[in-house]
C-alpha positions as CSV (number, residue, x, y, z in Angstrom):
1,M,-158.5,100.1,176.7
2,A,-162.1,100.1,176.3
3,C,-163.8,102.5,173.9
4,W,-165.8,104.2,176.4
5,S,-162.9,105.2,178.5
6,L,-161.4,107.4,175.9
7,R,-162.1,111.1,175.4
8,G,-161.9,111.4,171.9
9,C,-159.5,114.3,171.9
10,D,-155.6,114.7,171.6
11,D,-153.5,115.7,174.7
12,E,-153.2,119.4,173.3
13,M,-157.0,119.7,173.1
14,R,-157.5,118.1,176.5
15,E,-154.9,120.7,178.3
16,G,-157.4,123.6,177.6
17,C,-160.6,121.6,177.7
18,P,-162.5,122.7,181.0
19,H,-164.1,119.2,181.2
20,A,-160.8,117.2,181.1
21,I,-159.6,119.1,184.0
22,D,-161.5,117.0,186.3
23,P,-161.3,113.2,185.2
24,E,-164.4,112.4,186.8
25,E,-166.4,114.9,184.6
26,K,-167.7,113.4,181.5
27,C,-167.3,114.9,177.8
28,P,-170.6,116.8,177.2
29,L,-173.0,115.6,174.3
30,S,-172.3,119.1,172.9
31,C,-168.6,118.6,172.2
32,Q,-167.6,117.7,168.8
33,Y,-164.9,115.6,170.0
34,A,-167.0,113.5,172.3
35,K,-169.2,112.0,169.3
36,C,-168.6,108.3,168.7
37,D,-168.0,107.2,165.3
38,R,-167.1,103.3,166.0
39,S,-169.0,100.8,164.1
40,T,-170.0,99.5,167.6
41,Y,-172.0,102.7,168.4
42,R,-175.7,102.4,168.5
43,A,-178.0,104.5,170.4
44,T,-180.5,102.6,172.7
45,T,-184.3,103.0,173.2
46,D,-184.7,100.0,175.4
47,P,-185.9,101.0,178.5
48,A,-184.4,98.0,180.1
49,L,-180.8,99.1,179.3
50,I,-181.4,102.8,179.9
51,F,-182.9,102.0,183.5
52,D,-180.4,99.2,184.5
53,L,-179.1,100.2,187.8
54,S,-176.3,97.5,187.6
55,I,-174.3,99.5,185.0
56,D,-171.2,101.6,186.1
57,R,-172.0,104.7,184.2
58,S,-169.0,106.3,185.7
59,A,-166.6,104.3,183.8
60,A,-167.7,106.4,180.8
61,A,-165.4,109.3,179.8
62,R,-168.4,110.5,177.5
63,E,-171.9,111.2,177.9
64,V,-172.4,109.9,174.6
65,C,-171.4,106.2,176.0
66,T,-174.1,106.2,178.6
67,G,-176.9,105.8,175.7
68,C,-175.0,103.2,173.7
69,V,-176.1,99.7,173.2
70,F,-172.5,98.5,173.2
71,F,-171.5,100.2,176.6
72,L,-174.7,99.4,178.2
73,T,-174.3,95.5,177.5
74,N,-170.3,95.3,177.6
75,G,-169.6,98.0,180.0
76,P,-168.5,97.4,183.9
77,R,-170.9,96.5,186.3
78,L,-171.5,97.8,189.8
């Protein structure tokens, strides 16, 4: 399973989370469990990646992934 498809919280936390109720809603940046501690995570500042329209950002379960170089270069395409 791709790292960007995981929410970061366990089943018990997910049961009470207002964001996890709707599978289409991403975990917000403000959620402490949505932060990424993987060695592959690196925030991008590259405008070409930020504005690339071919990236399927809906595949990311967390907002933090949509700004990650690893996701933007390896994630699914439309």
